[in-house]
N, CA, C and O of each residue as an XYZ file, in Angstrom:
312
protein
N     -38.203    126.240    135.769
C     -37.048    125.705    135.906
C     -36.130    124.914    135.184
O     -36.625    123.902    134.687
N     -34.972    125.094    134.999
C     -34.069    124.595    133.941
C     -33.489    122.799    134.754
O     -33.075    122.455    135.861
N     -33.831    121.983    133.230
C     -33.151    120.967    134.327
C     -31.367    120.384    135.393
O     -30.300    120.998    135.400
N     -31.584    119.535    135.865
C     -31.000    119.714    136.838
C     -29.256    119.352    136.259
O     -28.190    119.640    136.802
N     -29.491    118.727    135.149
C     -27.929    117.300    134.236
C     -27.808    119.003    132.785
O     -26.829    119.029    132.039
N     -28.628    119.862    132.706
C     -28.137    120.167    131.294
C     -27.391    120.157    130.954
O     -26.568    120.574    131.768
N     -26.804    119.796    129.705
C     -25.790    119.966    129.137
C     -25.293    118.743    129.607
O     -24.431    118.457    128.775
N     -25.320    117.964    130.341
C     -24.105    116.283    131.055
C     -25.237    115.591    130.458
O     -26.406    115.952    130.598
N     -24.768    114.379    129.651
C     -25.832    113.223    128.859
C     -24.668    112.142    129.132
O     -23.456    112.257    128.953
N     -25.433    111.033    129.633
C     -24.558    109.743    129.233
C     -24.085    109.581    128.325
O     -24.632    110.015    127.311
N     -22.613    108.753    128.213
C     -22.626    108.101    127.306
C     -22.945    106.961    126.396
O     -23.201    105.961    127.066
N     -23.040    106.699    124.790
C     -23.801    105.724    124.174
C     -23.494    103.101    125.294
O     -23.996    101.979    125.369
N     -22.523    103.842    125.653
C     -21.912    102.440    126.684
C     -22.303    102.816    127.843
O     -22.813    101.845    128.403
N     -22.327    103.846    128.571
C     -22.967    103.696    129.774
C     -24.933    103.613    130.051
O     -25.557    103.261    131.052
N     -25.442    104.113    128.662
C     -26.310    103.602    128.477
C     -27.347    102.288    128.343
O     -28.404    102.018    128.913
N     -26.351    101.426    127.072
C     -26.333    100.828    126.722
C     -25.885     99.503    127.993
O     -26.360     98.399    127.728
N     -25.089     99.586    129.201
C     -25.298     98.843    130.606
C     -26.266     99.086    131.172
O     -26.660     98.361    132.087
N     -26.909    100.166    130.785
C     -27.887    100.424    132.328
C     -29.314     99.586    131.844
O     -30.231     99.008    132.428
N     -28.854     99.938    130.113
C     -30.129     99.328    129.222
C     -30.374     97.185    130.114
O     -31.254     96.549    130.693
N     -28.930     96.966    129.632
C     -29.286     95.894    129.975
C     -28.910     95.247    131.267
O     -28.945     94.017    131.302
N     -28.493     96.024    132.516
C     -28.569     95.677    133.693
C     -29.415     96.079    134.050
O     -29.420     95.953    135.275
N     -30.786     96.850    133.483
C     -32.111     97.027    134.824
C     -33.297     96.367    133.913
O     -34.504     96.544    134.075
N     -32.559     95.434    132.757
C     -33.347     94.071    132.698
C     -33.030     92.449    134.483
O     -33.804     91.579    134.884
N     -31.723     92.791    134.915
C     -31.650     91.972    136.042
C     -32.686     92.253    137.573
O     -33.046     93.299    138.113
N     -32.888     91.026    137.862
C     -33.756     91.717    139.032
C     -32.541     92.071    140.188
O     -31.687     91.355    140.710
N     -32.748     92.961    140.278
C     -31.928     93.674    142.180
C     -31.506     92.764    142.663
O     -30.287     92.802    142.835
N     -32.390     91.245    143.221
C     -31.724     90.269    144.180
C     -30.515     89.602    143.286
O     -29.723     88.819    143.811
N     -30.459     89.843    142.371
C     -29.612     88.759    141.875
C     -27.908     89.033    142.239
O     -26.811     88.478    142.188
N     -28.539     90.234    142.614
C     -26.805     91.258    143.769
C     -26.561     90.269    144.549
O     -25.762     89.342    144.677
N     -27.764     90.865    145.194
C     -27.472     91.035    146.221
C     -27.282     89.024    146.878
O     -26.591     88.989    147.896
N     -27.725     87.760    146.468
C     -27.654     86.091    145.923
C     -25.822     86.316    145.550
O     -25.024     85.624    146.181
N     -25.409     87.133    144.697
C     -24.310     86.859    144.296
C     -22.542     87.567    145.258
O     -21.356     87.292    145.074
N     -23.244     88.508    146.228
C     -22.734     88.633    147.242
C     -23.340     87.742    148.447
O     -22.271     87.376    148.934
N     -24.140     87.262    149.099
C     -23.595     85.784    150.042
C     -22.829     84.845    149.171
O     -21.785     84.359    149.606
N     -23.394     84.461    147.613
C     -22.788     82.942    147.281
C     -20.642     83.446    147.490
O     -19.933     82.659    148.117
N     -20.075     84.625    146.934
C     -19.104     85.115    147.307
C     -18.724     85.517    148.657
O     -17.595     85.981    148.818
N     -19.694     85.374    149.872
C     -19.242     85.471    151.083
C     -18.949     83.717    151.463
O     -18.068     83.249    152.184
N     -20.096     82.955    150.645
C     -20.131     81.397    151.364
C     -18.966     81.003    150.198
O     -18.131     80.329    150.800
N     -18.776     81.069    149.531
C     -17.213     80.444    149.180
C     -15.929     80.810    149.975
O     -14.827     80.282    150.127
N     -16.590     82.031    150.452
C     -15.065     82.710    150.753
C     -14.347     81.793    152.113
O     -13.202     81.543    152.491
N     -15.777     81.469    152.583
C     -16.250     80.849    154.215
C     -15.701     79.147    154.087
O     -15.240     78.375    154.928
N     -15.983     79.013    152.705
C     -15.763     77.607    152.108
C     -14.391     77.646    151.922
O     -13.858     76.805    152.645
N     -13.529     78.322    151.200
C     -11.341     78.427    150.934
C     -11.186     78.662    152.456
O     -10.156     78.083    152.800
N     -11.680     79.169    153.339
C     -10.755     79.212    154.321
C     -11.456     77.601    155.148
O     -10.706     76.764    155.651
N     -12.735     77.485    155.127
C     -12.049     75.979    155.714
C     -11.883     75.264    154.806
O     -12.803     74.448    154.856
N     -11.051     74.988    153.705
C     -10.510     74.289    152.801
C      -8.597     74.464    153.730
O      -7.678     73.675    153.509
N      -8.542     75.235    154.343
C      -7.329     75.978    154.255
C      -6.220     77.092    153.372
O      -5.136     77.663    153.490
N      -7.878     76.837    152.018
C      -6.894     77.758    151.225
C      -7.517     79.256    151.206
O      -8.627     79.536    150.754
N      -6.740     80.022    151.692
C      -6.657     81.297    152.846
C      -6.509     82.390    152.099
O      -6.955     83.371    152.695
N      -6.064     82.645    151.025
C      -6.145     83.291    149.945
C      -6.940     83.360    149.058
O      -7.089     84.483    148.576
N      -7.566     82.497    148.622
C      -8.775     82.656    148.176
C      -9.486     82.664    148.420
O     -10.373     83.009    147.639
N      -9.855     82.207    150.030
C     -10.919     82.352    150.502
C     -10.394     84.231    150.628
O     -11.120     84.622    149.715
N      -9.918     85.085    150.953
C      -9.943     86.185    150.614
C      -9.885     87.605    148.856
O      -9.941     88.774    148.477
N      -9.743     86.234    148.503
C     -10.218     87.111    147.582
C     -11.342     86.903    146.705
O     -11.325     87.425    145.590
N     -12.420     86.126    147.119
C     -13.767     86.001    147.203
C     -13.972     86.314    147.959
O     -15.035     86.934    147.996
N     -13.382     86.222    148.912
C     -14.307     87.364    150.336
C     -14.804     88.956    149.763
O     -15.852     89.552    150.013
N     -13.657     89.377    148.921
C     -13.590     90.584    148.336
C     -14.585     91.191    147.735
O     -14.998     92.342    147.872
N     -14.989     90.215    146.965
C     -16.493     90.528    146.085
C     -17.678     90.908    146.277
O     -18.433     91.455    145.473
N     -17.849     90.639    147.295
C     -19.129     90.507    148.322
C     -18.795     92.488    148.155
O     -19.494     93.088    147.338
N     -18.303     92.861    148.534
C     -18.678     94.885    148.208
C     -19.178     95.552    146.699
O     -20.110     96.341    146.541
N     -18.582     95.183    146.005
C     -18.437     95.467    144.816
C     -19.738     94.862    144.122
O     -20.394     95.601    143.389
N     -20.107     93.623    144.315
C     -22.161     93.389    143.838
C     -22.864     93.765    144.934
O     -24.069     93.565    144.785
N     -22.551     94.252    146.019
C     -23.746     95.093    146.538
C     -23.506     96.177    146.298
O     -23.983     96.847    147.214
N     -22.836     97.058    145.295
C     -23.130     98.234    145.039
C     -23.637     98.202    142.872
O     -24.218     98.760    141.941
N     -22.777     97.026    143.343
C     -23.819     97.075    141.568
C     -24.833     96.694    142.021
O     -25.481     96.730    140.975
N     -25.746     96.237    142.983
C     -27.107     95.749    143.145
C     -27.780     97.496    143.757
O     -28.928     97.876    143.526
N     -26.675     98.353    144.578
C     -27.231     99.116    144.317
C     -27.810    100.711    143.090
O     -28.608    101.648    143.050
N     -26.599     99.994    142.233
C     -25.936    100.760    141.119
C     -27.640    100.663    140.217
O     -28.449    101.540    139.915
N     -27.629     99.158    140.018
C     -29.004     98.209    139.549
C     -30.287     98.841    139.431
O     -31.030     98.946    138.455
N     -30.484     99.520    141.440
C     -31.756     99.939    141.999
C     -32.008    101.299    141.591
O     -33.104    101.716    141.218
N     -30.428    102.299    141.721
C     -31.419    103.680    141.122
C     -31.511    103.850    139.806
O     -31.828    104.866    139.188
N     -31.108    102.423    139.272
C     -31.077    103.183    137.955
C     -32.504    102.440    137.479
O     -33.038    103.268    136.740
N     -33.235    101.435    137.553
C     -34.371    101.512    137.558
C     -35.117    102.127    137.935
O     -36.137    102.390    137.298
N     -34.670    102.899    139.985
C     -35.877    104.495    139.915
C     -35.970    105.111    139.420
O     -37.002    105.505    138.877
N     -34.622    105.621    139.341
C     -34.655    107.578    138.298
C     -34.096    106.874    136.553
O     -34.048    107.810    135.756
N     -33.825    105.937    136.097
C     -33.996    106.036    135.128
C     -32.242    107.002    134.389
O     -31.340    107.350    135.150
N     -32.217    107.127    133.524
C     -30.963    107.370    132.620
C     -31.206    108.626    131.750
O     -32.187    109.178    132.249
N     -30.814    109.275    130.778
C     -30.847    110.249    130.332
C     -32.146    109.959    129.802
O     -32.741    110.803    129.130
């Protein structure tokens, strides 16, 4: 049976990033997302609406980084 990714390998930079992020606990990204949402709410309560929106938009990327981190830990890289 042929390998599913035959001829498609990760670059040096991707491998280095995956090796480093795999060292972080997965809940780090969850707490970062919760922190961003908390900071967003705080900014809104202080009347700094634009800053609140800015920090609130960080939650989704943090959660996506967490999913990526979890996949790298489970599946590994090349």
